[in-house]
C-alpha positions in Angstrom: 5.0 -28.9 -0.1 4.4 -25.6 2.5 8.0 -25.3 2.1 8.2 -25.0 -1.7 5.5 -22.8 -1.6 7.5 -20.5 0.7 10.2 -20.5 -1.5 8.4 -19.7 -4.0 7.0 -16.6 -2.5 10.4 -15.6 -1.4 11.4 -15.8 -5.4 8.0 -13.9 -6.8 8.8 -11.2 -3.9 10.2 -8.4 -5.8 7.8 -9.4 -8.7 4.9 -8.8 -6.5 6.6 -5.6 -4.6 6.8 -4.4 -8.2 3.8 -5.3 -9.2 2.2 -3.4 -6.1 4.1 0.1 -6.8 2.9 0.0 -10.8 -0.9 -0.4 -9.3 -0.2 2.3 -6.6 0.9 4.4 -9.0 -2.1 3.7 -11.1 -4.3 4.4 -8.4 -2.6 8.1 -8.3 -3.5 8.7 -11.9 -6.4 8.3 -11.7 -6.9 9.8 -8.3 -5.8 13.1 -9.8 -7.7 13.0 -12.7 -11.1 12.7 -11.5 -13.3 14.9 -10.1 -16.3 15.6 -7.4 -19.1 13.4 -8.1 -17.1 10.3 -10.1 -17.7 8.3 -7.4 -21.4 7.5 -7.0 -22.4 4.0 -6.2 -25.8 2.3 -5.8 -27.7 2.9 -2.8 -30.4 1.1 -1.5 -32.8 4.3 -1.5 -32.2 5.4 -4.9 -34.6 5.7 -7.6 -34.3 3.2 -11.2 -33.4 5.8 -13.2 -30.4 7.2 -11.3 -27.5 7.5 -12.4 -24.2 5.5 -10.7 -21.1 6.0 -11.0 -17.4 4.2 -10.1 -14.1 4.4 -10.3 -11.0 2.5 -11.6 -9.4 1.6 -8.3 -9.7 -1.5 -6.3 -12.4 -1.6 -4.7 -14.2 1.0 -5.8 -15.2 -0.7 -9.0 -18.6 -2.3 -9.5 -17.7 -5.6 -10.4 -16.0 -5.5 -7.1 -19.2 -6.1 -5.2 -18.1 -3.9 -2.1 -21.0 -2.9 -0.1 -21.4 0.8 -1.2 -24.7 1.0 -0.5 -24.1 2.0 3.0 -21.8 4.8 1.9 -24.3 7.5 2.4 -25.7 5.8 5.5 -21.9 6.2 6.7 -21.7 10.3 5.5 -25.2 11.1 7.2 -23.7 9.5 10.8 -20.4 11.5 10.2 -22.3 15.0 9.4 -24.5 13.6 12.5 -21.8 13.6 14.9 -20.1 16.0 14.1 -23.4 18.4 14.5 -23.7 17.0 18.3 -20.2 17.7 18.9 -19.6 21.1 17.4 -22.7 22.4 16.3 -23.4 23.8 12.7 -21.0 25.1 10.3 -22.1 28.8 10.4 -21.4 28.7 14.7 -19.1 26.0 14.9 -17.1 25.3 18.6 -13.8 25.7 18.3 -11.4 22.3 18.8 -7.8 21.6 19.1 -5.7 21.9 16.2 -3.5 18.9 17.1 -4.9 16.2 17.7 -2.0 13.6 18.3 -2.9 11.6 21.7 -4.8 8.2 22.4 -8.5 8.0 23.5 -10.4 4.7 24.3 -13.8 3.6 24.8 -16.6 1.6 24.1 -18.1 1.0 20.7 -21.8 -1.0 19.4 -22.1 -2.8 16.4 -24.6 -2.1 13.9 -25.8 -4.5 10.5 -25.2 -2.8 7.2 -28.1 -3.2 5.0 -27.0 -5.5 2.7 -24.9 -9.0 4.1 -21.6 -9.8 2.7 -19.2 -12.8 3.9 -16.0 -14.0 2.5 -17.5 -15.9 -0.2 -19.0 -13.0 -1.5 -16.0 -12.0 -3.3 -13.7 -13.3 -6.1 -10.1 -12.1 -4.9 -8.4 -13.5 -8.1 -10.5 -11.3 -9.7 -10.0 -8.3 -8.4 -6.3 -8.3 -8.1 -5.0 -11.8 -10.0 -1.4 -10.4 -9.2 -1.9 -11.0 -5.8 -1.0 -15.0 -4.1 -3.6 -14.5 -1.5 -3.2 -16.7 1.7 -6.2 -18.5 3.0 -8.6 -17.1 0.2 -11.5 -20.3 1.6 -11.6 -19.1 5.1 -12.8 -16.1 7.0 -11.4 -13.0 7.0 -9.8 -11.5 10.3 -10.5 -8.4 12.0 -14.7 -8.9 11.7 -16.0 -8.0 14.9 -19.2 -10.2 15.5 -20.0 -8.9 18.9 -22.4 -6.7 19.8 -20.5 -4.3 21.7 -16.4 -3.9 22.6 -13.3 -1.5 23.3 -11.6 0.5 21.3 -8.6 2.5 21.8 -7.6 5.2 18.9 -3.8 6.6 19.1 -3.3 10.0 16.8 -0.5 10.7 15.1 -0.5 14.3 14.0 3.4 15.6 13.9 3.5 18.7 12.9 5.9 18.6 10.0 3.5 16.1 8.0 2.5 17.7 4.6 -0.6 20.0 4.7 -2.6 22.0 2.5 -1.8 24.5 1.6 1.7 23.0 0.9 4.2 26.5 1.4 3.3 28.7 3.8 4.4 32.3 5.0 7.2 32.5 6.2 6.5 36.0 8.3 3.5 34.3 9.4 4.4 33.3 13.0 0.7 32.0 13.8 -0.3 30.0 10.7 -2.3 27.3 11.7 -5.7 29.1 10.5 -4.4 29.2 6.5 -4.2 24.8 7.4 -7.0 23.6 5.0 -5.9 19.7 5.7 -3.2 17.9 7.2 -2.0 14.1 6.7 -2.2 12.0 9.9 -2.3 8.2 10.8 -3.3 6.4 13.6 -3.4 3.2 15.2 -6.5 1.0 16.3 -7.1 -1.6 18.6 -10.5 -3.2 18.9 -11.8 -5.7 21.3 -14.3 -7.8 20.1 -14.6 -9.9 23.7 -17.8 -11.4 23.4 -18.2 -11.7 19.3 -14.8 -13.8 17.8 -13.1 -13.3 21.2 -9.8 -11.8 19.6 -8.5 -8.3 19.5 -6.6 -6.6 16.5 -4.6 -3.5 16.0 -4.7 -1.8 12.1 -2.8 1.2 10.2 -5.3 3.5 9.0 -4.0 6.7 6.6 -6.4 9.5 6.5 -6.6 13.0 6.9 -7.5 15.8 9.3 -9.2 19.1 9.3 -8.0 21.3 11.4 -10.6 23.5 11.7 -14.0 21.3 11.5 -11.9 18.9 13.7 -13.1 16.3 11.7 -10.5 13.9 10.5 -10.9 10.5 8.1 -8.8 7.4 8.0 -8.9 4.1 5.5 -7.4 0.9 5.6 -5.1 0.2 2.0 -4.4 -3.1 0.6 -4.3 -5.2 -2.2 -8.0 -5.8 -2.6 -8.8 -2.4 -1.4 -7.2 0.8 -2.7 -8.1 3.4 0.4 -5.9 6.3 0.5 -6.4 6.6 -3.0 -10.0 7.3 -2.9 -10.4 8.6 0.2 -11.1 12.1 -1.1 -14.1 10.9 -2.6 -15.7 9.2 0.7 -15.9 12.9 2.2 -19.0 14.3 3.3 -18.6 17.6 1.4 -17.0 19.2 -2.1 -14.5 21.1 0.1 -13.3 18.2 2.1 -13.0 16.6 -1.4 -10.8 19.9 -3.1 -8.5 20.1 0.0 -8.1 16.1 0.4 -7.5 15.7 -3.4 -4.7 18.4 -3.2 -3.0 16.9 -0.2 -2.9 13.6 -0.8 -2.6 13.9 -5.0 1.3 15.9 -4.1 2.2 13.3 -0.5 1.2 10.5 -2.6 3.1 11.4 -5.5 5.8 12.2 -3.3 6.0 8.8 -1.6 5.5 7.1 -4.5 8.9 8.2 -6.6 10.5 7.1 -3.1 9.6 4.2 -3.6 10.0 3.7 -6.9 14.1 5.0 -6.6 14.3 2.1 -3.8 12.1 -0.6 -4.9 15.0 -2.9 -4.3 16.1 -1.9 -0.6 12.9 -0.3 0.5 10.1 -3.3 0.5 8.2 -1.7 3.4 4.4 -1.2 1.9 3.8 2.7 3.8 0.1 2.3 4.0 -0.3 -1.2 4.8 -3.2 -2.0 7.4 -1.4 -4.5 9.4 1.2 -3.3 12.3 3.8 -5.4 10.9 3.8 -4.6 7.6 6.6 -7.2 6.4 4.1 -9.9 6.7 1.6 -8.3 4.6 4.4 -7.3 1.5 5.5 -11.1 1.2 2.6 -13.1 2.4 -0.8 -11.2 1.8 -4.1 -12.3 4.2 -7.7 -10.8 2.9 -8.9 -9.4 5.9 -11.7 -6.7 6.8 -11.3 -3.1 5.5 -12.4 -0.2 7.0 -13.4 3.7 7.3 -13.0 5.8 10.3 -14.6 9.1 11.0 -13.0 11.1 14.1 -14.6 14.0 15.7 -13.0 15.8 17.7 -15.1 17.6 20.5 -14.6 21.1 21.9 -12.8 22.7 24.4 -14.1 24.5 27.5 -15.7 27.6 26.7 -13.4 29.8 29.2 -10.3 28.1 27.6 -10.9 28.6 23.7 -7.9 27.9 21.6 -5.8 29.2 24.0 -3.8 26.7 26.4 -2.2 28.0 29.3 -1.4 25.2 31.1 -1.1 20.9 30.9 -3.1 20.3 33.9 -6.4 21.2 34.1 -9.6 19.0 32.8 -9.6 21.2 30.1 -6.7 19.2 28.3 -8.9 15.4 28.5 -9.2 15.2 24.8 -12.7 13.7 23.7 -14.0 12.3 20.6 -16.8 10.4 19.0 -16.0 8.0 16.4 -17.8 6.0 13.1 -16.2 3.0 12.0 -17.6 1.4 8.3 -16.4 -1.9 6.9 -17.4 -1.6 3.0 -16.6 -5.2 2.1 -17.7 -7.0 5.1 -20.8 -5.0 5.8 -21.0 -3.2 9.3 -20.8 -0.3 11.0 -19.2 0.4 14.9 -20.2 3.3 16.9 -18.5 5.1 20.1 -21.0 4.9 22.9 -22.1 8.1 24.0 -24.6 10.8 24.1 -26.9 12.0 22.5 -27.6 8.2 21.9 -26.4 6.7 25.3 -26.5 8.4 28.8 -22.8 10.1 30.3 -22.9 6.9 32.5 -22.9 4.7 29.6 -20.4 6.2 27.9 -18.7 9.5 27.0 -17.8 8.5 23.4 -13.6 8.3 23.5 -12.0 9.8 26.1 -8.1 10.6 26.6 -5.3 12.9 26.8 -3.3 14.8 24.7 0.2 13.8 23.6 1.6 17.3 25.5 -0.4 16.4 28.5 1.5 12.5 28.7 4.3 13.9 27.9 4.0 16.8 30.5 3.1 13.9 33.4 6.2 11.9 32.0 8.2 14.7 32.5 7.2 15.6 35.9 7.2 11.8 37.2 10.9 11.7 36.0 12.1 15.1 37.7 10.6 14.1 40.7 12.2 10.5 40.4 15.7 12.8 39.7 15.0 14.3 43.3 14.4 11.9 45.2 17.9 10.0 43.9 20.1 13.1 44.8 18.5 13.3 47.9 19.2 9.6 49.0 22.9 10.3 47.7 23.1 13.4 49.7 22.1 11.7 52.8 24.0 8.4 52.7 27.2 11.0 51.9 26.4 12.9 55.1 25.9 9.7 57.0 29.3 8.4 55.8 30.9 11.3 57.1 29.0 10.8 60.9 29.2 7.3 60.6 32.5 5.1 62.3 34.2 1.9 61.2 33.5 -0.8 63.7 36.9 -0.2 65.3 35.9 3.8 66.0 39.2 4.7 65.0 38.3 6.3 61.6 35.4 7.5 59.6 33.7 5.0 56.8 35.9 6.6 53.5 33.9 6.5 50.5 36.3 5.1 48.5 36.8 1.9 50.6 32.6 1.8 50.0 33.2 1.7 46.2 35.9 -1.0 46.9 33.5 -3.0 48.4 30.4 -2.6 46.0 33.1 -3.6 43.1 34.2 -6.5 44.9 30.6 -7.8 45.3 30.5 -7.4 41.6 33.3 -9.5 40.4 32.0 -12.5 43.2 28.4 -12.0 41.2 30.2 -11.7 37.9 32.1 -14.8 38.9 28.7 -16.9 40.2 27.5 -15.7 36.7 29.7 -17.3 34.8 30.2 -20.4 37.1 26.7 -21.1 36.5 26.5 -20.8 33.1 29.8 -23.0 32.5 27.9 -25.7 35.0 24.5 -25.7 32.7 26.8 -26.0 29.8 28.4 -29.0 31.0 25.4 -30.2 31.5 24.1 -29.7 28.1 27.2 -31.2 26.8 25.8 -34.6 29.3 22.8 -33.9 27.0 24.0 -34.2 23.5 25.7 -36.9 24.5 22.7 -38.9 25.8 21.2 -37.8 22.4 24.1 -39.3 20.7 24.0 -42.4 22.4 19.9 -42.6 21.1 21.2 -42.0 17.6 23.1 -44.8 17.6 22.4 -48.9 16.4 21.0 -51.4 19.1 24.7 -52.7 18.8 26.7 -49.7 18.6 24.9 -48.2 21.6 25.7 -52.2 23.8 29.1 -52.0 22.2 29.8 -48.0 22.7 28.6 -48.6 26.5 30.8 -51.9 27.6 33.7 -49.6 27.0 33.2 -46.8 28.6 32.5 -49.0 31.6 35.7 -51.0 30.9 37.5 -47.5 30.9 35.8 -46.2 34.3 36.6 -50.3 36.0 40.2 -49.6 35.1 40.1 -46.3 36.2 39.0 -47.1 39.6 41.2 -50.3 40.1 44.5 -48.3 39.2 47.2 -47.5 41.6 47.5 -44.5 43.3 50.7 -42.7 41.8 54.2 -42.5 43.8 55.8 -39.1 44.8 58.0 -38.6 41.8 54.8 -38.7 39.5 52.3 -36.7 41.3 54.8 -33.8 41.3 55.3 -34.8 37.3 51.8 -34.6 37.0 51.5 -31.4 39.2 54.2 -29.8 36.4 
């Protein structure tokens, strides 16, 4: 039965991919036709006469039953995190423009105002075109422990899509003109005290370089996160810049996917690191929103990066994660809620620092190897042979090393051949076991008779030995 199900999924794969691309195109059109304030879900502190608005996006519809009641709480925590790190927008401190690097720290879990489980959702109604795997089981990526570890690997390449798209080529330094940049990240969460698991997930989002803020989201068949990300921002300026950026970048990616739907079946926004597994055999898991605030650099450094070895190049960030379907929060531990001894949010190094350290160590290794070779060469010039009649020749040493290599290769080949012979004997034994008892007895008797005849045969004469030798 499982084999038949796997074959059915394989046959339905191309159709499922075409349906996914069609849904993503419809989500892209919905993003282009929405404005700031079109997504106003019901909040816990809303008045009875308050007006609520939802989007025609998977996961953003009212009937999908996502826990958007805490969206206002998530936005408030994001703004609070930014104020604690850089201050008010009118007098905020400068931050690094490029956030590429790896940071790690600890997180603490907080329950949302509402409760959600896998039984709270009807995935067949949310996306009827998907054959979900494990509908009636608990979802993965559900952090249930009180605290744990987190590692965030941010990828912010220089050639990423930006807003505005076209920059003046005559301006040498144009980073101040970039309003938003497309970024992605890989997050590793350890939940040892809760579920006992750790998992990696891929998130995509937008980076606002001037403010040092980044907003990421997962995307799946039950949650069109990247297409609704502008509506999850904290202010209208972020919405306008992220909408212009994503509408253009997502449109280009969809155009390329539609042209290569048969050859390129990879989902570029899949949250699973092993993306083909989610393409062919999707399983429901908790979705995440991730807000990252970059902390400012030293006052003496400002926006200048004179060296790559000082402590001012240590990257420090604070993060808030919110799961809109599993209904919980994960926040990095650090001031002001915790003392610096208990946690300093997320600490790491920028990619430039890491690459500089790697190049320094490689250069040192090359110098050490060069010194060893020069020392060996000088010793060979002054060292005599055992007969003290001549010096050690470089070519003699090379031939000796070549001979050692040939002996090693021959020994390895002989070992493999011996293993192959043993394997042949084992295969013969397996063949005997497959035979019926009667046939097995008859074959064993034949082999024993042949062995006895071979032992009782007289030794060959000299002429026969010569013939055998020839």
